[in-house]
C-alpha positions as a LaTeX table, in Angstrom:
\begin{tabular}{lrrr}
\hline
Residue & $x$ (\AA) & $y$ (\AA) & $z$ (\AA) \\
\hline
Unk1 & 91.44 & $-25.83$ & 321.76 \\
Unk2 & 92.53 & $-25.63$ & 318.38 \\
Unk3 & 91.67 & $-22.24$ & 317.27 \\
Unk4 & 91.22 & $-24.20$ & 313.14 \\
Unk5 & 88.55 & $-26.02$ & 314.31 \\
Unk6 & 85.19 & $-26.06$ & 313.21 \\
Unk7 & 83.28 & $-24.96$ & 316.22 \\
Unk8 & 80.53 & $-23.42$ & 317.31 \\
Unk9 & 82.14 & $-22.10$ & 320.26 \\
Unk10 & 84.96 & $-20.64$ & 317.55 \\
Unk11 & 83.27 & $-19.71$ & 315.09 \\
Unk12 & 82.11 & $-17.16$ & 317.77 \\
Unk13 & 84.91 & $-16.13$ & 318.48 \\
Unk14 & 85.19 & $-15.50$ & 314.53 \\
Unk15 & 82.16 & $-13.72$ & 314.18 \\
Unk16 & 83.65 & $-10.81$ & 317.14 \\
Unk17 & 87.19 & $-11.04$ & 316.17 \\
Unk18 & 89.23 & $-12.90$ & 318.40 \\
Unk19 & 89.70 & $-15.37$ & 316.16 \\
Unk20 & 91.47 & $-14.54$ & 312.37 \\
Unk21 & 87.89 & $-15.82$ & 309.97 \\
Unk22 & 88.89 & $-19.22$ & 308.26 \\
Unk23 & 90.60 & $-19.45$ & 305.14 \\
Unk24 & 89.50 & $-21.75$ & 303.35 \\
Unk25 & 90.75 & $-23.50$ & 300.19 \\
Unk26 & 89.48 & $-26.31$ & 298.13 \\
Unk27 & 91.52 & $-27.60$ & 295.06 \\
Unk28 & 90.91 & $-25.72$ & 292.58 \\
Unk29 & 91.99 & $-22.82$ & 293.76 \\
Unk30 & 95.32 & $-25.13$ & 295.08 \\
Unk31 & 94.94 & $-26.06$ & 290.88 \\
Unk32 & 94.98 & $-22.91$ & 289.78 \\
Unk33 & 98.08 & $-21.59$ & 291.73 \\
Unk34 & 100.53 & $-24.47$ & 290.58 \\
Unk35 & 99.59 & $-23.77$ & 287.54 \\
Unk36 & 100.63 & $-20.31$ & 287.68 \\
Unk37 & 103.13 & $-20.59$ & 290.02 \\
Unk38 & 103.78 & $-22.87$ & 286.23 \\
Unk39 & 103.39 & $-20.55$ & 284.05 \\
Unk40 & 105.94 & $-17.53$ & 285.96 \\
Unk41 & 108.51 & $-19.80$ & 286.09 \\
Unk42 & 108.30 & $-21.48$ & 282.11 \\
Unk43 & 108.05 & $-17.62$ & 281.35 \\
Unk44 & 110.83 & $-16.46$ & 283.34 \\
Unk45 & 112.93 & $-19.34$ & 282.30 \\
Unk46 & 111.53 & $-18.61$ & 278.37 \\
Unk47 & 112.98 & $-14.20$ & 279.42 \\
Unk48 & 116.79 & $-15.49$ & 280.14 \\
Unk49 & 116.52 & $-17.60$ & 276.82 \\
Unk50 & 118.80 & $-15.63$ & 273.70 \\
Unk51 & 117.29 & $-15.10$ & 270.27 \\
Unk52 & 119.20 & $-18.55$ & 269.41 \\
Unk53 & 118.41 & $-20.41$ & 272.60 \\
Unk54 & 114.45 & $-19.10$ & 271.45 \\
Unk55 & 114.68 & $-20.62$ & 267.62 \\
Unk56 & 115.64 & $-23.60$ & 268.88 \\
Unk57 & 113.46 & $-24.02$ & 271.14 \\
Unk58 & 110.34 & $-22.60$ & 268.43 \\
Unk59 & 112.47 & $-25.11$ & 265.80 \\
Unk60 & 112.04 & $-28.05$ & 268.71 \\
Unk61 & 108.61 & $-27.23$ & 269.14 \\
Unk62 & 107.32 & $-27.25$ & 265.49 \\
Unk63 & 109.71 & $-31.04$ & 265.36 \\
Unk64 & 107.45 & $-32.74$ & 268.86 \\
Unk65 & 103.60 & $-30.79$ & 267.03 \\
Unk66 & 104.51 & $-32.30$ & 263.51 \\
Unk67 & 105.22 & $-35.53$ & 264.74 \\
Unk68 & 101.93 & $-35.78$ & 266.81 \\
Unk69 & 100.52 & $-35.69$ & 263.73 \\
Unk70 & 101.88 & $-37.64$ & 262.22 \\
Unk71 & 101.20 & $-40.24$ & 264.78 \\
\hline
\end{tabular}
């Protein structure tokens, strides 16, 4: 018997607290989690850069935006 299965019996067991509540995950939750994790890693990466590296990164970003504008 699979406790993760969506059956009437498992629903009854969940109702009485014998089985843990079923966790439902949708694609929006997954997307939000991935975006949050990416932002966290990017923030950590930027925190490790010194001022010269940050200035260089800012210049590269400016160049990239200008190139997109030209196109």
